[in-house]
PLY file of the C-alpha trace (Angstrom):
ply
format ascii 1.0
element vertex 75
property float x
property float y
property float z
element edge 74
property int vertex1
property int vertex2
end_header
17.05 12.95 -11.94
17.59 9.20 -11.58
18.48 9.67 -7.90
15.14 11.35 -7.31
13.37 8.37 -8.93
15.19 5.94 -6.67
14.39 7.99 -3.56
10.75 8.22 -4.60
10.79 4.45 -5.05
11.77 4.03 -1.43
9.07 6.48 -0.40
6.40 4.59 -2.38
7.45 1.27 -0.86
7.39 2.65 2.68
4.06 4.48 2.26
2.27 1.56 0.63
3.44 -0.97 3.26
2.49 1.49 6.00
-0.95 1.86 4.45
-1.40 -1.92 4.38
-0.34 -2.13 8.02
-2.71 0.70 8.95
-5.66 -0.93 7.12
-5.17 -4.29 8.85
-4.60 -2.85 12.31
-7.64 -0.57 11.98
-9.80 -3.43 10.71
-8.62 -5.71 13.50
-9.34 -3.02 16.05
-12.86 -2.33 14.79
-13.79 -5.94 14.16
-12.57 -7.16 17.55
-15.04 -4.97 19.43
-17.68 -6.62 21.57
-20.68 -5.34 19.64
-19.73 -5.21 15.96
-22.44 -3.98 13.68
-22.95 -5.68 10.31
-22.23 -2.48 8.38
-18.66 -2.40 9.79
-18.10 -6.00 8.81
-19.36 -5.33 5.29
-17.19 -2.22 5.06
-13.94 -3.94 6.08
-14.62 -7.13 4.20
-15.08 -5.08 1.04
-12.30 -2.51 1.59
-9.44 -4.88 2.35
-9.66 -7.00 -0.81
-9.77 -3.81 -2.91
-7.10 -1.67 -1.32
-4.50 -4.26 -0.41
-3.79 -5.21 -4.07
-3.68 -1.51 -4.95
-1.08 -0.88 -2.26
0.88 -3.97 -3.39
0.87 -2.48 -6.90
2.33 0.77 -5.50
4.95 -1.32 -3.72
5.86 -2.97 -7.03
5.97 0.45 -8.70
8.38 1.67 -6.01
10.52 -1.47 -6.36
10.88 -0.90 -10.09
11.74 2.74 -9.50
14.34 1.72 -6.91
15.91 -0.80 -9.29
16.18 1.78 -12.07
13.56 0.45 -14.48
12.35 4.00 -15.17
15.77 5.49 -15.75
16.33 7.16 -19.04
18.65 5.29 -21.35
21.20 7.38 -23.26
20.74 7.10 -27.00
0 1
1 2
2 3
3 4
4 5
5 6
6 7
7 8
8 9
9 10
10 11
11 12
12 13
13 14
14 15
15 16
16 17
17 18
18 19
19 20
20 21
21 22
22 23
23 24
24 25
25 26
26 27
27 28
28 29
29 30
30 31
31 32
32 33
33 34
34 35
35 36
36 37
37 38
38 39
39 40
40 41
41 42
42 43
43 44
44 45
45 46
46 47
47 48
48 49
49 50
50 51
51 52
52 53
53 54
54 55
55 56
56 57
57 58
58 59
59 60
60 61
61 62
62 63
63 64
64 65
65 66
66 67
67 68
68 69
69 70
70 71
71 72
72 73
73 74
């Protein structure tokens, strides 16, 4: 069971960092257009500060799972 937790920790780290990368590349692509509407700017300027810390929290969760912080201790 502990091996599954460590593998899932790696999965969480990879998925959360991939999500951050996707958010920034998508925002850069949409905001670098010639005619950017204000609603797109408002969207990305409000989404990035919300979702990036959430994804960093998932990265931290995966790091703790990888390091064995959630392993059951034998009593």
